[in-house]
PyMOL Python script that loads the backbone (N, CA, C, O; Angstrom):
from pymol import cmd

cmd.read_pdbstr("""\
ATOM      1  N   MET A   1      31.211  79.012  24.519  1.00  0.00           N
ATOM      2  CA  MET A   1      31.831  77.806  23.973  1.00  0.00           C
ATOM      3  C   MET A   1      32.615  77.095  25.070  1.00  0.00           C
ATOM      4  O   MET A   1      33.183  77.732  25.957  1.00  0.00           O
ATOM      5  N   SER A   2      32.637  75.816  24.998  1.00  0.00           N
ATOM      6  CA  SER A   2      33.433  75.066  25.963  1.00  0.00           C
ATOM      7  C   SER A   2      34.893  75.101  25.546  1.00  0.00           C
ATOM      8  O   SER A   2      35.217  75.454  24.412  1.00  0.00           O
ATOM      9  N   ASP A   3      35.773  74.732  26.470  1.00  0.00           N
ATOM     10  CA  ASP A   3      37.198  74.716  26.160  1.00  0.00           C
ATOM     11  C   ASP A   3      37.512  73.788  24.994  1.00  0.00           C
ATOM     12  O   ASP A   3      38.437  74.045  24.223  1.00  0.00           O
ATOM     13  N   LYS A   4      36.739  72.705  24.863  1.00  0.00           N
ATOM     14  CA  LYS A   4      36.994  71.734  23.790  1.00  0.00           C
ATOM     15  C   LYS A   4      36.710  72.326  22.416  1.00  0.00           C
ATOM     16  O   LYS A   4      37.428  72.034  21.459  1.00  0.00           O
ATOM     17  N   THR A   5      35.668  73.158  22.304  1.00  0.00           N
ATOM     18  CA  THR A   5      35.264  73.658  20.992  1.00  0.00           C
ATOM     19  C   THR A   5      35.761  75.069  20.719  1.00  0.00           C
ATOM     20  O   THR A   5      35.677  75.538  19.583  1.00  0.00           O
ATOM     21  N   GLU A   6      36.277  75.757  21.731  1.00  0.00           N
ATOM     22  CA  GLU A   6      36.739  77.123  21.526  1.00  0.00           C
ATOM     23  C   GLU A   6      38.000  77.132  20.669  1.00  0.00           C
ATOM     24  O   GLU A   6      38.948  76.390  20.927  1.00  0.00           O
ATOM     25  N   MET A   7      37.996  77.971  19.661  1.00  0.00           N
ATOM     26  CA  MET A   7      39.150  78.081  18.774  1.00  0.00           C
ATOM     27  C   MET A   7      39.677  79.506  18.857  1.00  0.00           C
ATOM     28  O   MET A   7      38.913  80.452  19.048  1.00  0.00           O
ATOM     29  N   GLN A   8      40.946  79.646  18.716  1.00  0.00           N
ATOM     30  CA  GLN A   8      41.557  80.959  18.634  1.00  0.00           C
ATOM     31  C   GLN A   8      41.339  81.505  17.226  1.00  0.00           C
ATOM     32  O   GLN A   8      41.127  80.742  16.283  1.00  0.00           O
ATOM     33  N   THR A   9      41.393  82.826  17.089  1.00  0.00           N
ATOM     34  CA  THR A   9      41.164  83.400  15.758  1.00  0.00           C
ATOM     35  C   THR A   9      42.189  82.912  14.748  1.00  0.00           C
ATOM     36  O   THR A   9      41.861  82.731  13.576  1.00  0.00           O
ATOM     37  N   GLY A  10      43.420  82.698  15.179  1.00  0.00           N
ATOM     38  CA  GLY A  10      44.440  82.167  14.270  1.00  0.00           C
ATOM     39  C   GLY A  10      44.065  80.795  13.747  1.00  0.00           C
ATOM     40  O   GLY A  10      44.274  80.489  12.573  1.00  0.00           O
ATOM     41  N   ASP A  11      43.507  79.966  14.630  1.00  0.00           N
ATOM     42  CA  ASP A  11      43.054  78.637  14.213  1.00  0.00           C
ATOM     43  C   ASP A  11      41.931  78.745  13.195  1.00  0.00           C
ATOM     44  O   ASP A  11      41.874  77.977  12.235  1.00  0.00           O
ATOM     45  N   LEU A  12      41.033  79.710  13.414  1.00  0.00           N
ATOM     46  CA  LEU A  12      39.927  79.897  12.482  1.00  0.00           C
ATOM     47  C   LEU A  12      40.432  80.389  11.128  1.00  0.00           C
ATOM     48  O   LEU A  12      39.931  79.964  10.087  1.00  0.00           O
ATOM     49  N   TRP A  13      41.432  81.292  11.136  1.00  0.00           N
ATOM     50  CA  TRP A  13      42.021  81.737   9.868  1.00  0.00           C
ATOM     51  C   TRP A  13      42.620  80.551   9.129  1.00  0.00           C
ATOM     52  O   TRP A  13      42.445  80.417   7.918  1.00  0.00           O
ATOM     53  N   ASP A  14      43.324  79.692   9.853  1.00  0.00           N
ATOM     54  CA  ASP A  14      43.918  78.504   9.228  1.00  0.00           C
ATOM     55  C   ASP A  14      42.834  77.602   8.647  1.00  0.00           C
ATOM     56  O   ASP A  14      42.962  77.104   7.529  1.00  0.00           O
ATOM     57  N   ALA A  15      41.764  77.396   9.418  1.00  0.00           N
ATOM     58  CA  ALA A  15      40.668  76.542   8.957  1.00  0.00           C
ATOM     59  C   ALA A  15      40.013  77.136   7.716  1.00  0.00           C
ATOM     60  O   ALA A  15      39.730  76.412   6.762  1.00  0.00           O
ATOM     61  N   LEU A  16      39.771  78.448   7.719  1.00  0.00           N
ATOM     62  CA  LEU A  16      39.183  79.100   6.547  1.00  0.00           C
ATOM     63  C   LEU A  16      40.102  79.000   5.341  1.00  0.00           C
ATOM     64  O   LEU A  16      39.649  78.761   4.221  1.00  0.00           O
ATOM     65  N   GLY A  17      41.376  79.183   5.571  1.00  0.00           N
ATOM     66  CA  GLY A  17      42.339  79.115   4.478  1.00  0.00           C
ATOM     67  C   GLY A  17      42.444  77.747   3.847  1.00  0.00           C
ATOM     68  O   GLY A  17      42.829  77.625   2.684  1.00  0.00           O
ATOM     69  N   SER A  18      42.106  76.713   4.602  1.00  0.00           N
ATOM     70  CA  SER A  18      42.212  75.360   4.078  1.00  0.00           C
ATOM     71  C   SER A  18      40.938  74.886   3.362  1.00  0.00           C
ATOM     72  O   SER A  18      40.911  73.791   2.802  1.00  0.00           O
ATOM     73  N   LEU A  19      39.890  75.711   3.383  1.00  0.00           N
ATOM     74  CA  LEU A  19      38.630  75.334   2.745  1.00  0.00           C
ATOM     75  C   LEU A  19      38.695  75.536   1.236  1.00  0.00           C
ATOM     76  O   LEU A  19      39.346  76.460   0.749  1.00  0.00           O
ATOM     77  N   ALA A  20      38.019  74.673   0.516  1.00  0.00           N
ATOM     78  CA  ALA A  20      37.818  74.884  -0.917  1.00  0.00           C
ATOM     79  C   ALA A  20      36.816  76.026  -1.080  1.00  0.00           C
ATOM     80  O   ALA A  20      36.069  76.329  -0.150  1.00  0.00           O
ATOM     81  N   ASP A  21      36.795  76.660  -2.252  1.00  0.00           N
ATOM     82  CA  ASP A  21      35.900  77.796  -2.475  1.00  0.00           C
ATOM     83  C   ASP A  21      34.443  77.460  -2.182  1.00  0.00           C
ATOM     84  O   ASP A  21      33.732  78.254  -1.567  1.00  0.00           O
ATOM     85  N   ASP A  22      33.997  76.281  -2.623  1.00  0.00           N
ATOM     86  CA  ASP A  22      32.598  75.920  -2.388  1.00  0.00           C
ATOM     87  C   ASP A  22      32.330  75.714  -0.904  1.00  0.00           C
ATOM     88  O   ASP A  22      31.222  75.977  -0.437  1.00  0.00           O
ATOM     89  N   GLN A  23      33.318  75.252  -0.160  1.00  0.00           N
ATOM     90  CA  GLN A  23      33.143  75.089   1.286  1.00  0.00           C
ATOM     91  C   GLN A  23      33.093  76.444   1.982  1.00  0.00           C
ATOM     92  O   GLN A  23      32.330  76.621   2.932  1.00  0.00           O
ATOM     93  N   ALA A  24      33.887  77.393   1.527  1.00  0.00           N
ATOM     94  CA  ALA A  24      33.853  78.743   2.097  1.00  0.00           C
ATOM     95  C   ALA A  24      32.480  79.369   1.870  1.00  0.00           C
ATOM     96  O   ALA A  24      31.951  80.050   2.748  1.00  0.00           O
ATOM     97  N   THR A  25      31.915  79.141   0.709  1.00  0.00           N
ATOM     98  CA  THR A  25      30.568  79.635   0.412  1.00  0.00           C
ATOM     99  C   THR A  25      29.552  78.981   1.340  1.00  0.00           C
ATOM    100  O   THR A  25      28.624  79.639   1.811  1.00  0.00           O
ATOM    101  N   GLN A  26      29.725  77.697   1.600  1.00  0.00           N
ATOM    102  CA  GLN A  26      28.821  76.994   2.517  1.00  0.00           C
ATOM    103  C   GLN A  26      28.923  77.555   3.930  1.00  0.00           C
ATOM    104  O   GLN A  26      27.910  77.683   4.619  1.00  0.00           O
ATOM    105  N   VAL A  27      30.137  77.891   4.371  1.00  0.00           N
ATOM    106  CA  VAL A  27      30.331  78.475   5.699  1.00  0.00           C
ATOM    107  C   VAL A  27      29.590  79.807   5.792  1.00  0.00           C
ATOM    108  O   VAL A  27      28.883  80.064   6.766  1.00  0.00           O
ATOM    109  N   LEU A  28      29.756  80.650   4.777  1.00  0.00           N
ATOM    110  CA  LEU A  28      29.087  81.949   4.770  1.00  0.00           C
ATOM    111  C   LEU A  28      27.567  81.779   4.770  1.00  0.00           C
ATOM    112  O   LEU A  28      26.866  82.470   5.511  1.00  0.00           O
ATOM    113  N   ALA A  29      27.061  80.874   3.952  1.00  0.00           N
ATOM    114  CA  ALA A  29      25.619  80.632   3.900  1.00  0.00           C
ATOM    115  C   ALA A  29      25.107  80.115   5.233  1.00  0.00           C
ATOM    116  O   ALA A  29      24.021  80.494   5.672  1.00  0.00           O
ATOM    117  N   HIS A  30      25.878  79.257   5.878  1.00  0.00           N
ATOM    118  CA  HIS A  30      25.483  78.720   7.186  1.00  0.00           C
ATOM    119  C   HIS A  30      25.432  79.839   8.229  1.00  0.00           C
ATOM    120  O   HIS A  30      24.471  79.930   8.994  1.00  0.00           O
ATOM    121  N   LEU A  31      26.460  80.688   8.263  1.00  0.00           N
ATOM    122  CA  LEU A  31      26.470  81.823   9.190  1.00  0.00           C
ATOM    123  C   LEU A  31      25.284  82.744   8.938  1.00  0.00           C
ATOM    124  O   LEU A  31      24.602  83.168   9.871  1.00  0.00           O
ATOM    125  N   PHE A  32      25.046  83.047   7.665  1.00  0.00           N
ATOM    126  CA  PHE A  32      23.930  83.925   7.303  1.00  0.00           C
ATOM    127  C   PHE A  32      22.615  83.346   7.835  1.00  0.00           C
ATOM    128  O   PHE A  32      21.828  84.049   8.469  1.00  0.00           O
ATOM    129  N   THR A  33      22.392  82.071   7.570  1.00  0.00           N
ATOM    130  CA  THR A  33      21.157  81.409   7.999  1.00  0.00           C
ATOM    131  C   THR A  33      21.018  81.401   9.511  1.00  0.00           C
ATOM    132  O   THR A  33      19.940  81.672  10.040  1.00  0.00           O
ATOM    133  N   ARG A  34      22.108  81.091  10.212  1.00  0.00           N
ATOM    134  CA  ARG A  34      22.064  81.051  11.681  1.00  0.00           C
ATOM    135  C   ARG A  34      21.732  82.417  12.272  1.00  0.00           C
ATOM    136  O   ARG A  34      20.919  82.519  13.192  1.00  0.00           O
ATOM    137  N   PHE A  35      22.362  83.469  11.742  1.00  0.00           N
ATOM    138  CA  PHE A  35      22.080  84.814  12.260  1.00  0.00           C
ATOM    139  C   PHE A  35      20.692  85.294  11.855  1.00  0.00           C
ATOM    140  O   PHE A  35      20.042  86.011  12.615  1.00  0.00           O
ATOM    141  N   GLU A  36      20.234  84.911  10.676  1.00  0.00           N
ATOM    142  CA  GLU A  36      18.884  85.268  10.248  1.00  0.00           C
ATOM    143  C   GLU A  36      17.847  84.623  11.172  1.00  0.00           C
ATOM    144  O   GLU A  36      16.896  85.281  11.593  1.00  0.00           O
ATOM    145  N   GLN A  37      18.031  83.342  11.485  1.00  0.00           N
ATOM    146  CA  GLN A  37      17.119  82.653  12.406  1.00  0.00           C
ATOM    147  C   GLN A  37      17.168  83.265  13.792  1.00  0.00           C
ATOM    148  O   GLN A  37      16.135  83.443  14.437  1.00  0.00           O
ATOM    149  N   ARG A  38      18.371  83.589  14.251  1.00  0.00           N
ATOM    150  CA  ARG A  38      18.541  84.192  15.568  1.00  0.00           C
ATOM    151  C   ARG A  38      17.814  85.535  15.650  1.00  0.00           C
ATOM    152  O   ARG A  38      17.189  85.845  16.664  1.00  0.00           O
ATOM    153  N   TRP A  39      17.897  86.338  14.570  1.00  0.00           N
ATOM    154  CA  TRP A  39      17.237  87.632  14.527  1.00  0.00           C
ATOM    155  C   TRP A  39      15.718  87.468  14.536  1.00  0.00           C
ATOM    156  O   TRP A  39      15.010  88.246  15.176  1.00  0.00           O
ATOM    157  N   GLN A  40      15.213  86.446  13.818  1.00  0.00           N
ATOM    158  CA  GLN A  40      13.773  86.198  13.796  1.00  0.00           C
ATOM    159  C   GLN A  40      13.268  85.751  15.165  1.00  0.00           C
ATOM    160  O   GLN A  40      12.165  86.116  15.572  1.00  0.00           O
ATOM    161  N   GLN A  41      14.069  84.967  15.870  1.00  0.00           N
ATOM    162  CA  GLN A  41      13.666  84.461  17.178  1.00  0.00           C
ATOM    163  C   GLN A  41      13.768  85.516  18.275  1.00  0.00           C
ATOM    164  O   GLN A  41      13.000  85.506  19.236  1.00  0.00           O
ATOM    165  N   CYS A  42      14.730  86.427  18.116  1.00  0.00           N
ATOM    166  CA  CYS A  42      14.936  87.449  19.142  1.00  0.00           C
ATOM    167  C   CYS A  42      15.338  88.760  18.453  1.00  0.00           C
ATOM    168  O   CYS A  42      16.524  89.076  18.357  1.00  0.00           O
ATOM    169  N   PRO A  43      14.347  89.517  17.977  1.00  0.00           N
ATOM    170  CA  PRO A  43      14.628  90.736  17.212  1.00  0.00           C
ATOM    171  C   PRO A  43      15.444  91.791  17.973  1.00  0.00           C
ATOM    172  O   PRO A  43      16.058  92.657  17.350  1.00  0.00           O
ATOM    173  N   ASP A  44      15.457  91.728  19.290  1.00  0.00           N
ATOM    174  CA  ASP A  44      16.207  92.709  20.084  1.00  0.00           C
ATOM    175  C   ASP A  44      17.668  92.318  20.296  1.00  0.00           C
ATOM    176  O   ASP A  44      18.434  93.092  20.869  1.00  0.00           O
ATOM    177  N   ASP A  45      18.059  91.138  19.846  1.00  0.00           N
ATOM    178  CA  ASP A  45      19.440  90.668  19.991  1.00  0.00           C
ATOM    179  C   ASP A  45      20.336  91.498  19.073  1.00  0.00           C
ATOM    180  O   ASP A  45      20.107  91.525  17.864  1.00  0.00           O
ATOM    181  N   PRO A  46      21.351  92.176  19.618  1.00  0.00           N
ATOM    182  CA  PRO A  46      22.191  93.035  18.777  1.00  0.00           C
ATOM    183  C   PRO A  46      23.192  92.272  17.900  1.00  0.00           C
ATOM    184  O   PRO A  46      23.706  92.836  16.934  1.00  0.00           O
ATOM    185  N   ALA A  47      23.475  91.024  18.210  1.00  0.00           N
ATOM    186  CA  ALA A  47      24.482  90.271  17.453  1.00  0.00           C
ATOM    187  C   ALA A  47      24.098  90.079  15.982  1.00  0.00           C
ATOM    188  O   ALA A  47      24.938  90.323  15.115  1.00  0.00           O
ATOM    189  N   PRO A  48      22.884  89.658  15.662  1.00  0.00           N
ATOM    190  CA  PRO A  48      22.544  89.496  14.244  1.00  0.00           C
ATOM    191  C   PRO A  48      22.607  90.819  13.474  1.00  0.00           C
ATOM    192  O   PRO A  48      23.085  90.862  12.340  1.00  0.00           O
ATOM    193  N   GLU A  49      22.125  91.887  14.093  1.00  0.00           N
ATOM    194  CA  GLU A  49      22.176  93.183  13.415  1.00  0.00           C
ATOM    195  C   GLU A  49      23.626  93.573  13.122  1.00  0.00           C
ATOM    196  O   GLU A  49      23.936  94.046  12.029  1.00  0.00           O
ATOM    197  N   ALA A  50      24.504  93.375  14.091  1.00  0.00           N
ATOM    198  CA  ALA A  50      25.923  93.680  13.897  1.00  0.00           C
ATOM    199  C   ALA A  50      26.516  92.806  12.796  1.00  0.00           C
ATOM    200  O   ALA A  50      27.283  93.289  11.963  1.00  0.00           O
ATOM    201  N   PHE A  51      26.163  91.518  12.790  1.00  0.00           N
ATOM    202  CA  PHE A  51      26.669  90.606  11.757  1.00  0.00           C
ATOM    203  C   PHE A  51      26.270  91.081  10.368  1.00  0.00           C
ATOM    204  O   PHE A  51      27.108  91.168   9.471  1.00  0.00           O
ATOM    205  N   PHE A  52      24.967  91.394  10.187  1.00  0.00           N
ATOM    206  CA  PHE A  52      24.500  91.802   8.866  1.00  0.00           C
ATOM    207  C   PHE A  52      25.065  93.159   8.460  1.00  0.00           C
ATOM    208  O   PHE A  52      25.326  93.386   7.278  1.00  0.00           O
ATOM    209  N   ARG A  53      25.254  94.050   9.404  1.00  0.00           N
ATOM    210  CA  ARG A  53      25.861  95.343   9.096  1.00  0.00           C
ATOM    211  C   ARG A  53      27.313  95.154   8.632  1.00  0.00           C
ATOM    212  O   ARG A  53      27.732  95.738   7.632  1.00  0.00           O
ATOM    213  N   MET A  54      28.071  94.338   9.364  1.00  0.00           N
ATOM    214  CA  MET A  54      29.467  94.080   8.984  1.00  0.00           C
ATOM    215  C   MET A  54      29.546  93.316   7.668  1.00  0.00           C
ATOM    216  O   MET A  54      30.440  93.566   6.860  1.00  0.00           O
ATOM    217  N   LEU A  55      28.624  92.395   7.449  1.00  0.00           N
ATOM    218  CA  LEU A  55      28.596  91.649   6.186  1.00  0.00           C
ATOM    219  C   LEU A  55      28.326  92.587   5.017  1.00  0.00           C
ATOM    220  O   LEU A  55      28.958  92.465   3.968  1.00  0.00           O
ATOM    221  N   ALA A  56      27.396  93.519   5.186  1.00  0.00           N
ATOM    222  CA  ALA A  56      27.088  94.473   4.121  1.00  0.00           C
ATOM    223  C   ALA A  56      28.309  95.337   3.798  1.00  0.00           C
ATOM    224  O   ALA A  56      28.588  95.607   2.630  1.00  0.00           O
ATOM    225  N   VAL A  57      29.028  95.764   4.821  1.00  0.00           N
ATOM    226  CA  VAL A  57      30.236  96.562   4.617  1.00  0.00           C
ATOM    227  C   VAL A  57      31.292  95.740   3.880  1.00  0.00           C
ATOM    228  O   VAL A  57      31.945  96.242   2.965  1.00  0.00           O
ATOM    229  N   ALA A  58      31.459  94.482   4.277  1.00  0.00           N
ATOM    230  CA  ALA A  58      32.451  93.616   3.641  1.00  0.00           C
ATOM    231  C   ALA A  58      32.109  93.371   2.174  1.00  0.00           C
ATOM    232  O   ALA A  58      32.987  93.418   1.312  1.00  0.00           O
ATOM    233  N   VAL A  59      30.846  93.113   1.894  1.00  0.00           N
ATOM    234  CA  VAL A  59      30.411  92.881   0.509  1.00  0.00           C
ATOM    235  C   VAL A  59      30.662  94.134  -0.320  1.00  0.00           C
ATOM    236  O   VAL A  59      31.187  94.054  -1.431  1.00  0.00           O
ATOM    237  N   GLU A  60      30.288  95.289   0.220  1.00  0.00           N
ATOM    238  CA  GLU A  60      30.496  96.547  -0.494  1.00  0.00           C
ATOM    239  C   GLU A  60      31.984  96.791  -0.751  1.00  0.00           C
ATOM    240  O   GLU A  60      32.367  97.232  -1.835  1.00  0.00           O
ATOM    241  N   HIS A  61      32.809  96.507   0.235  1.00  0.00           N
ATOM    242  CA  HIS A  61      34.251  96.697   0.087  1.00  0.00           C
ATOM    243  C   HIS A  61      34.826  95.797  -1.005  1.00  0.00           C
ATOM    244  O   HIS A  61      35.593  96.250  -1.854  1.00  0.00           O
ATOM    245  N   VAL A  62      34.456  94.546  -0.975  1.00  0.00           N
ATOM    246  CA  VAL A  62      34.966  93.599  -1.982  1.00  0.00           C
ATOM    247  C   VAL A  62      34.481  93.987  -3.371  1.00  0.00           C
ATOM    248  O   VAL A  62      35.244  93.939  -4.336  1.00  0.00           O
ATOM    249  N   GLN A  63      33.217  94.369  -3.473  1.00  0.00           N
ATOM    250  CA  GLN A  63      32.692  94.775  -4.774  1.00  0.00           C
ATOM    251  C   GLN A  63      33.398  96.021  -5.296  1.00  0.00           C
ATOM    252  O   GLN A  63      33.700  96.104  -6.486  1.00  0.00           O
ATOM    253  N   SER A  64      33.662  96.980  -4.430  1.00  0.00           N
ATOM    254  CA  SER A  64      34.338  98.200  -4.885  1.00  0.00           C
ATOM    255  C   SER A  64      35.782  97.903  -5.277  1.00  0.00           C
ATOM    256  O   SER A  64      36.303  98.510  -6.212  1.00  0.00           O
ATOM    257  N   CYS A  65      36.427  96.987  -4.581  1.00  0.00           N
ATOM    258  CA  CYS A  65      37.792  96.597  -4.955  1.00  0.00           C
ATOM    259  C   CYS A  65      37.799  95.902  -6.304  1.00  0.00           C
ATOM    260  O   CYS A  65      38.688  96.139  -7.122  1.00  0.00           O
ATOM    261  N   ASN A  66      36.815  95.047  -6.544  1.00  0.00           N
ATOM    262  CA  ASN A  66      36.736  94.341  -7.821  1.00  0.00           C
ATOM    263  C   ASN A  66      36.467  95.310  -8.969  1.00  0.00           C
ATOM    264  O   ASN A  66      36.996  95.128 -10.066  1.00  0.00           O
ATOM    265  N   ILE A  67      35.651  96.336  -8.732  1.00  0.00           N
ATOM    266  CA  ILE A  67      35.356  97.334  -9.761  1.00  0.00           C
ATOM    267  C   ILE A  67      36.612  98.140 -10.062  1.00  0.00           C
ATOM    268  O   ILE A  67      36.894  98.440 -11.222  1.00  0.00           O
ATOM    269  N   ASN A  68      37.364  98.488  -9.031  1.00  0.00           N
ATOM    270  CA  ASN A  68      38.565  99.298  -9.219  1.00  0.00           C
ATOM    271  C   ASN A  68      39.661  98.530  -9.961  1.00  0.00           C
ATOM    272  O   ASN A  68      40.544  99.148 -10.555  1.00  0.00           O
ATOM    273  N   ARG A  69      39.622  97.211  -9.938  1.00  0.00           N
ATOM    274  CA  ARG A  69      40.636  96.409 -10.651  1.00  0.00           C
ATOM    275  C   ARG A  69      40.363  96.310 -12.135  1.00  0.00           C
ATOM    276  O   ARG A  69      41.254  95.970 -12.913  1.00  0.00           O
ATOM    277  N   ARG A  70      39.149  96.601 -12.528  1.00  0.00           N
ATOM    278  CA  ARG A  70      38.765  96.468 -13.951  1.00  0.00           C
ATOM    279  C   ARG A  70      39.314  97.595 -14.776  1.00  0.00           C
ATOM    280  O   ARG A  70      39.090  97.641 -15.985  1.00  0.00           O
TER     281      ARG A  70
END
""", "prot")
cmd.dss("prot")
cmd.show_as("cartoon", "prot")
cmd.util.cbc("prot")
cmd.orient("prot")
């Protein structure tokens, strides 16, 4: 990333926090699509695999937390 577009993680947290729920869903869908395309174009790239592995863990964690609240 160039200096102009590089954001600190704190800035990204602020940006995510300011999104409406539907916009947050759009961000996730966009990331998913970008990493899926990247994996199809370069199956040996470790970044998409890591993204999907971490996403699966996050989904499982959120689902288990939601079940435990019931």
